[in-house]
LUMLUMTOR-383231 format. One record per residue (C-alpha): x, y, z; residue in three letters. Coordinates in nm, 3 decimals. Each point is the difference from the previous one (the first is absolute). Layout:
REM LUMLUMTOR-383231
[atom [X; Y; Z]; 'Ala']
...
***
This chain:
REM LUMLUMTOR-383231
[atom [-0.689; -2.472; 3.690]; 'Met']
[atom [-0.288; 0.232; -0.161]; 'Asn']
[atom [-0.180; 0.289; 0.130]; 'Lys']
[atom [-0.285; -0.122; 0.248]; 'Pro']
[atom [0.223; -0.325; 0.086]; 'Asp']
[atom [0.319; 0.338; 0.095]; 'Ala']
[atom [-0.278; 0.207; 0.168]; 'Asp']
[atom [-0.081; -0.334; 0.224]; 'Arg']
[atom [0.277; -0.048; 0.043]; 'Tyr']
[atom [0.155; 0.341; 0.116]; 'Asn']
[atom [-0.380; 0.023; 0.253]; 'Asp']
[atom [0.129; -0.303; 0.148]; 'Ile']
[atom [0.369; 0.081; 0.051]; 'Thr']
[atom [-0.120; 0.373; 0.108]; 'Leu']
[atom [-0.321; -0.146; 0.263]; 'Lys']
[atom [0.333; -0.223; 0.181]; 'Ile']
[atom [0.225; 0.273; -0.001]; 'Leu']
[atom [-0.293; 0.193; 0.135]; 'Asp']
[atom [-0.051; -0.289; 0.275]; 'Glu']
[atom [0.355; -0.013; 0.133]; 'Ile']
[atom [0.118; 0.383; 0.037]; 'Cys']
[atom [-0.320; -0.007; 0.215]; 'Arg']
[atom [0.115; -0.320; 0.192]; 'Glu']
[atom [0.330; -0.144; -0.078]; 'Ser']
[atom [-0.045; -0.292; 0.251]; 'Leu']
[atom [-0.309; -0.198; -0.167]; 'Leu']
[atom [-0.087; -0.319; -0.150]; 'Thr']
[atom [0.020; -0.093; -0.344]; 'Gln']
[atom [-0.348; -0.175; 0.111]; 'Arg']
[atom [-0.106; 0.354; 0.117]; 'Thr']
[atom [0.138; 0.154; -0.354]; 'Ile']
[atom [-0.327; -0.242; -0.115]; 'Ser']
[atom [-0.211; 0.077; 0.228]; 'Ser']
[atom [0.022; 0.376; -0.027]; 'Arg']
[atom [0.001; -0.005; -0.327]; 'Leu']
[atom [-0.239; -0.303; -0.109]; 'Asn']
[atom [0.287; -0.110; -0.219]; 'Ile']
[atom [0.070; -0.446; -0.008]; 'Ala']
[atom [0.330; -0.043; 0.268]; 'Leu']
[atom [0.225; -0.130; -0.280]; 'Gly']
[atom [-0.037; 0.283; -0.187]; 'Leu']
[atom [0.111; 0.217; 0.292]; 'Val']
[atom [0.319; -0.198; -0.017]; 'Asn']
[atom [0.042; 0.025; -0.408]; 'Ala']
[atom [0.031; 0.360; 0.065]; 'Tyr']
[atom [0.206; 0.094; 0.256]; 'Ile']
[atom [0.273; -0.322; -0.096]; 'Lys']
[atom [-0.070; 0.251; -0.303]; 'Arg']
[atom [0.053; 0.338; 0.197]; 'Met']
[atom [0.337; -0.113; 0.156]; 'Val']
[atom [0.161; -0.159; -0.262]; 'Lys']
[atom [-0.094; 0.338; -0.166]; 'Arg']
[atom [0.190; 0.204; 0.314]; 'Gly']
[atom [-0.333; 0.142; 0.076]; 'Tyr']
[atom [-0.041; -0.156; 0.303]; 'Ile']
[atom [0.218; -0.185; 0.231]; 'Lys']
[atom [-0.068; -0.244; 0.302]; 'Ile']
[atom [0.122; -0.059; 0.366]; 'Asn']
[atom [-0.108; -0.185; 0.262]; 'Lys']
[atom [-0.212; 0.134; 0.285]; 'Gly']
[atom [-0.036; -0.130; 0.305]; 'Pro']
[atom [-0.112; -0.347; 0.124]; 'Met']
[atom [0.121; -0.122; -0.424]; 'Asn']
[atom [-0.266; 0.229; -0.120]; 'Arg']
[atom [0.051; 0.180; -0.341]; 'Val']
[atom [0.078; 0.368; 0.022]; 'Lys']
[atom [-0.079; 0.120; -0.326]; 'Tyr']
[atom [0.201; 0.407; -0.092]; 'Ala']
[atom [-0.010; 0.250; -0.331]; 'Leu']
[atom [0.342; 0.036; -0.132]; 'Thr']
[atom [0.041; 0.362; -0.209]; 'Pro']
[atom [-0.017; -0.142; -0.334]; 'Lys']
[atom [-0.353; -0.188; 0.157]; 'Gly']
[atom [-0.144; 0.341; 0.153]; 'Phe']
[atom [0.081; 0.149; -0.328]; 'Ser']
[atom [-0.156; -0.259; -0.159]; 'His']
[atom [-0.286; 0.051; 0.177]; 'Arg']
[atom [-0.001; 0.376; -0.051]; 'Val']
[atom [0.013; -0.059; -0.358]; 'Asp']
[atom [-0.298; -0.279; 0.004]; 'Leu']
[atom [-0.228; 0.229; 0.238]; 'Thr']
[atom [0.029; 0.290; -0.247]; 'Tyr']
[atom [-0.085; -0.283; -0.308]; 'Gln']
[atom [-0.301; -0.083; 0.195]; 'Tyr']
[atom [-0.090; 0.390; 0.054]; 'Met']
[atom [0.020; 0.086; -0.431]; 'Gln']
[atom [-0.250; -0.295; -0.057]; 'Ser']
[atom [-0.264; 0.054; 0.260]; 'Ser']
[atom [0.017; 0.360; -0.146]; 'Ile']
[atom [-0.005; -0.099; -0.352]; 'Asn']
[atom [-0.249; -0.224; 0.109]; 'Tyr']
[atom [-0.217; 0.248; 0.129]; 'Phe']
[atom [0.058; 0.215; -0.238]; 'Lys']
[atom [-0.070; -0.229; -0.307]; 'Asp']
[atom [-0.372; -0.106; 0.314]; 'Ser']
[atom [-0.069; 0.330; -0.032]; 'Arg']
[atom [0.028; 0.034; -0.450]; 'Lys']
[atom [-0.219; -0.272; 0.006]; 'Arg']
[atom [-0.271; 0.104; 0.229]; 'Ile']
[atom [-0.023; 0.378; -0.161]; 'Asp']
[atom [0.013; -0.176; -0.329]; 'Asn']
[atom [-0.311; -0.201; 0.126]; 'Ile']
[atom [-0.188; 0.327; 0.144]; 'Tyr']
[atom [0.049; 0.184; -0.345]; 'Gly']
[atom [-0.148; -0.334; -0.126]; 'Gln']
[atom [-0.316; 0.033; 0.240]; 'Met']
[atom [-0.033; 0.377; -0.054]; 'Leu']
[atom [-0.045; -0.049; -0.392]; 'Glu']
[atom [-0.227; -0.270; 0.102]; 'Ser']
[atom [-0.242; 0.193; 0.223]; 'Gly']
[atom [0.051; -0.148; 0.310]; 'Val']
[atom [-0.070; 0.170; 0.317]; 'Lys']
[atom [0.047; -0.267; 0.281]; 'Thr']
[atom [0.231; -0.261; 0.052]; 'Val']
[atom [0.050; -0.269; 0.195]; 'Leu']
[atom [0.350; -0.063; 0.109]; 'Ile']
[atom [0.065; -0.353; 0.045]; 'Trp']
[atom [0.264; -0.108; 0.195]; 'Gly']
[atom [0.185; 0.179; 0.307]; 'Asp']
[atom [0.365; -0.013; -0.029]; 'Gly']
[atom [0.295; 0.216; -0.089]; 'Glu']
[atom [-0.152; 0.061; -0.303]; 'Ile']
[atom [-0.382; -0.002; 0.070]; 'Ala']
[atom [0.184; 0.334; 0.206]; 'Glu']
[atom [0.149; 0.154; -0.298]; 'Leu']
[atom [-0.327; -0.039; -0.195]; 'Ser']
[atom [-0.242; 0.166; 0.260]; 'Tyr']
[atom [0.270; 0.329; 0.073]; 'Ile']
[atom [0.045; 0.001; -0.403]; 'Ser']
[atom [-0.335; 0.014; -0.018]; 'Met']
[atom [-0.046; 0.331; 0.132]; 'Arg']
[atom [-0.046; 0.332; -0.115]; 'Gly']
[atom [-0.146; -0.249; -0.288]; 'Leu']
[atom [-0.423; 0.074; -0.089]; 'Pro']
[atom [-0.018; -0.363; 0.178]; 'Leu']
[atom [-0.176; -0.144; 0.320]; 'Asp']
[atom [0.133; -0.286; 0.166]; 'Leu']
[atom [-0.279; -0.218; 0.028]; 'Ala']
[atom [0.208; -0.214; 0.267]; 'Gly']
[atom [0.245; -0.236; 0.032]; 'Ile']
[atom [-0.049; -0.457; -0.014]; 'Val']
[atom [0.238; -0.206; 0.172]; 'Asp']
[atom [0.006; -0.361; 0.167]; 'Ser']
[atom [0.063; 0.218; 0.294]; 'Lys']
[atom [-0.403; 0.155; 0.067]; 'Lys']
[atom [-0.006; 0.197; 0.254]; 'Gly']
[atom [0.336; -0.039; 0.152]; 'Glu']
[atom [0.098; 0.337; -0.035]; 'Lys']
[atom [-0.163; 0.336; -0.215]; 'Asp']
[atom [0.231; 0.099; -0.334]; 'Phe']
[atom [0.081; 0.426; 0.039]; 'Phe']
[atom [-0.334; -0.033; 0.244]; 'Gly']
[atom [-0.196; -0.163; -0.302]; 'His']
[atom [-0.185; -0.368; 0.057]; 'Lys']
[atom [0.127; -0.290; -0.082]; 'Ile']
[atom [-0.152; -0.292; -0.177]; 'Tyr']
[atom [0.034; -0.368; -0.048]; 'Ser']
[atom [-0.062; -0.122; -0.379]; 'Tyr']
[atom [-0.362; -0.123; 0.122]; 'Asp']
[atom [-0.097; 0.317; 0.048]; 'Asp']
[atom [0.095; 0.153; -0.346]; 'Val']
[atom [-0.349; -0.140; -0.205]; 'Pro']
[atom [-0.156; 0.268; 0.189]; 'Asn']
[atom [0.205; 0.332; -0.001]; 'Leu']
[atom [-0.080; 0.215; -0.201]; 'Asp']
[atom [0.301; 0.080; -0.271]; 'Phe']
[atom [0.105; 0.108; -0.332]; 'Asp']
[atom [0.357; -0.150; 0.031]; 'Ala']
[atom [0.224; -0.200; 0.178]; 'Ile']
[atom [0.337; 0.004; 0.006]; 'Leu']
[atom [0.214; -0.308; 0.037]; 'Ile']
[atom [0.273; 0.199; 0.253]; 'Ala']
[atom [0.192; -0.392; -0.054]; 'Ser']
[atom [0.246; -0.176; -0.262]; 'Phe']
[atom [-0.166; -0.312; 0.073]; 'Ser']
[atom [-0.186; -0.147; -0.251]; 'Glu']
[atom [-0.261; -0.250; 0.228]; 'Lys']
[atom [-0.168; 0.366; 0.125]; 'Glu']
[atom [-0.108; 0.052; -0.347]; 'Ile']
[atom [-0.106; -0.406; -0.001]; 'Glu']
[atom [-0.155; 0.098; 0.356]; 'Arg']
[atom [-0.161; 0.286; -0.124]; 'Ile']
[atom [-0.183; -0.159; -0.325]; 'Lys']
[atom [-0.088; -0.247; 0.231]; 'Val']
[atom [-0.223; 0.256; 0.156]; 'Leu']
[atom [-0.191; 0.020; -0.299]; 'Gly']
[atom [0.125; 0.401; -0.105]; 'Ile']
[atom [-0.038; 0.099; -0.293]; 'Asn']
[atom [0.389; 0.027; -0.165]; 'Glu']
[atom [0.024; 0.342; -0.114]; 'Lys']
[atom [-0.073; 0.133; 0.361]; 'Lys']
[atom [0.324; -0.162; 0.045]; 'Ile']
[atom [0.359; 0.145; 0.013]; 'Tyr']
[atom [0.319; -0.209; 0.037]; 'Ser']
[atom [0.343; 0.152; 0.048]; 'Leu']
***
């Protein structure tokens, strides 16, 4: 199993173990629905966890199945939680370095006003990283225009971008399709900074 496959396996395993910890008397269909993964996949994971001794299955009321974490399963859940937290910390550290590098490039190019493209966690980290730098935030661009504000700043739609005043766009996403969306708007490519 390569690293991304192992990460996905561990992520799904942790989510299933978390669901079982919250509620022992639940169906695989419920787990499937809550985690938005295929029922057959839930079944395969549960079988594997039973075989490895992480969970045991008992009969519940009305012939329902009751899942219980074993001590080995609880220990495995703790290990997976630690791995997940470590992975998340490393992801945000790496993102922060990339953001700081981009802001350095912007400052060298004479950029003063930045438009952040996106309003997720990476956009929040980009905003926080901008504080203390001689850069002004022109606004946030996202498909959810007007639904909320972003740290007190206005959220603009994609259609608003050509009418906004900015020196650079920071794409606060690791998605290539966002670059294509900006190019369709006719924005000068020299103004686009991508993480």
